[in-house]
N, C-alpha and C positions, 0 to 999 in steps of 0.2 A: 535589520531585516527590511528588504524592499518588498512590499506587498503588491502583487499583480492584481489589478482590478478585475473582479469577477462579474459575470452577467452578460457578456457579449453573446453567449448562448444560454438560454434559460436552463436552470438545473433540471427541470422536468424533461428537457429535450436531449439529455446526454446519454440516454440508455444505449442507443446504437453504438456510440463511440466507446462507452464503457465495456460493452460486451466484446467488441472487436479487440480492444486493448487487452482485456482479460485473457482472451484466447491467444493473443500474440505472445504474452509473457510466459505462456506455458513452455515455450522454446527455451527460455532462460531456466525455468525450473527443471526441464529435462536435461539441460547441460549440467546443472548441479547434481542431479540424480545420477547421471552417467559417469561423470569424471571426478567429482569431489568426494572426500571422505564423508560418510553419512553421520548425521547427528540425530539423537533421539527425538529432538523437537522439530525435525525436518528443516532446520535453519540452513542446511546446505542448499536448499532450493529457494531460499528467500532472496530478496533484492533490496537495494538501497536506491534512493533518488539521487541522480546526478544532475545538478543544476546546469552545468556547462553543456551537457548533452540534451537537457530537457527530456530526460528519460529515466527508465528503470534499468539497473545494472545488477548482474549476478555476481557471485563470488569469483575470485581469481581461480582460473583453471590450472591444474598442475602442469609443471614443465617450465623450462627456461623462459618461454615466451610470456608467461604470466598473463595470458589473455583473459578477457572477460566478455561475456555476451550481454548485450544491452538492446533495449527497444526504445528508440527515439519516438516519443508519443505524438507530437504534432503532425508528423507525416507518416507515422507508423512504419518506421524503418528498422530492420534488424541490423545490428552493428557488431562487428568484431573489434573490440577495443584493445589497444596495446597497454603496456604497464603505465604509460603516461596519460591514459584516459582518452587518447585521440583515436577516432575510428580508423582502422587499417583497411576495412572492407565493409560494405553495407549492401543491403538488399531492401528496396522499398516493397512493401507487402501488397500494395494495391494491385488487384488482378491476380494475385498468387493464392495458392492453397496452403493449408497448414502442413501437409506432407512436403511441399516444396520448401517451406521455411525450415523444416527439420533437416532436410537433405542439404540445403545450402549451409546451414550452421555446422553440420558434421564435416562437410568438405572444407569450409573456411578454417576450421580448427585444425584439420589435417594439414592444410597448406601452411598454417602458421607454425606448426610443430615439425615441419619438413617430413611429414609422414609418420612421425612417432606416435601420434594419437589422432583419433578421428573416426571412431566407430559410430554406428547408428545410435541416435539418441533414444533413451528409455524414459518415458514419462513416469513420474512418481505415482500416478493413479488417482490424483485428486478428482473428485466429481465436480463438474461445472454445470451451470444452467444450460439447458438444451439450446443449441445454436446450429445454423446451417454449416458453419465452419467445421463442425465435427463430422460432417458427412460430405466433404468434398467441395463445400462452398468456397467462394473467393473473397478475400479481403477487399474493401472498397474505401475510397476517399470519403472523409466525413469531416465537415467543418467543426464538429464538436470535439474533435481530438485535441485541437489547440487549447480549447477551454478546459478540457479534462487535465491537460498538462499544468495549467495554471492552478487548478485545485490541488493537485499533488504537490506542486512546488511550494505553494503557500503553507499547506499543512505540514510538509516536511520541515520547513524553516521554523514554524511555530513550535513544533514538537522538539526540535533540537534545542531551541531556547529554553523550553520548559525542562528538558532533561538536564541541561547544564545547571539549572537552578534547583533541582530536586534530588535529594538524597535517595539512593536506591533505584534511580531510573535506569532502565536498560537501553540498549541501542534502538534506534529508530529503524524499523524494517518494514518492507512490504511483503506480504505473504501471498503466494500465488493461488492458494485455494480460495480464500475469501476476497482477495484483491484489496485488502485494507492496508494502510500504512500506519504503523502504531508503535508505541513504546509501552513497556510494562514496568510499573513502579512497584518494587517489593517494599512493603511497609512493615512486614513482620516475617522473618524467615520461617520456613517450614521446619517442623520437628518430626520425629519418628511417629508415624501414624496420623499426622495432621498436615494438611496442605498449607502452603504459604498464604499469607494475606496480601492481596495485591490490588492495585488500581491500574486499569488499562486506559490509555488515551490514544485516540486514533481518528483517522478519516476513512470512512467508507465512501467509495464513489457511487454507492447505491446498491441495494440488494432487495431480497424478498420482503423485508420489513418496511423499508423506506426506499422507494424507487427513484432516488435522486441523491446527489452527494449530501453527506451530513457528517458533522464532527460528533464524536461520542466519548463519554467517560463512563466506564463500567467498573465494577468491583467484585472481588471474590474473597471469601464466600459471599454469595448474593444475600442481601438483607431480606428478612421476613417482615420488616416493619411496614405497616400500612400507611403511616404518615411519613412523608419525606420532606426534607428541608427545602425552603425556597431557593430558587436559582436566580442569579442576576440576569441570565439570558438562557434561552432554550427551554427544555421541558424534560420531565421524567417519562421514560418509556417503561411500561409494565407488561406489555403483551409480547411474549416470545423471549424477552430478556429484560433485565432490570438495569437501568442506567440512565444517564443524562444524555440528551441529544440536542444539537443545534443544527437545524435544517438549513440546507443550502439556500433555500428561498428566503429565509430570514437574514442570512448574511448579505445576499445580493440586495435585499430591500433596505439595508442599512444606509446605502448611498455610495459615497466615493470610497477610494481605497483606504483612507485613514479611518473612516467610520466602520468599514467592514472589519479591518484588523482590530479596532477597538472593541467591537462586539465579540469577536472571538476571544480576545484577552479577558473580557468580563466573564464570559462563559467558563473558561478554564479556571479563572481565579475563584469562582464559587463552586463549580462542579467537582474539581479535584479534592479540595479539603472536605466537602460534604461526602464524597464517595469514600475517602479515607476513613472518616468517622463511621460510616455505615459498615465498612469492611471490618473494622475493629469492634463494632458493636457498642461503642461508647456514646456519650452524649453528643449532641449536635447543637451548634449555635455559634 
């Protein structure tokens, strides 16, 4: 894994970039909702990180063209990708509205399928934080977008490494409603009348609880313990949700790229097993 140095834009200054990117990827979610077979967990609207594109990419759309819709994050460009992952067409969103992005995507897919597909996109209806883009506002250039891409790229690589080493780990996906990129680890399968016990590992680029990027490890069912085990890095969050968090400001403050990655590794190495024990309700230590 090659870690991209973080901190060229302070984590606290990424809100504008995060909000624009969050709204932009709704086009990907809408393409999945409109053209792909629906899954109960809404994963047909989910995305994966494409390092070559430096962006988020949706599922392959039906048809011989096997196209996918992506958003290249550093310059906030909508892309129609061929089966080889190379953009066949793109639209830079700066100066454009969300309805324009929807129309371009529909027409690009229609052209790629020679008219066989390409109807107006239907959004799955996820509620997003209020933003001018929802009311005819226009996308704008933002230097924080390139930094946001580095956060997603680093988190995606770290989670893939963890998933490869962890039994029961699911795919690494980005979810368009919360805009987090995460993997769910099943540590005990569900039985009739009982939910599975799981540990979730992910990156949030910022939300209502922490208004800046942070890594998290949560668990289900959530513990009722008052005393939580020590962490090698990060902190336990108890307000709104229970889980471990490593704030972006702490990662940036670690120093160079090697030190930043080392801090993240230390966080995951302690938070994942601690969360596993909490989910199982067993002893910790």
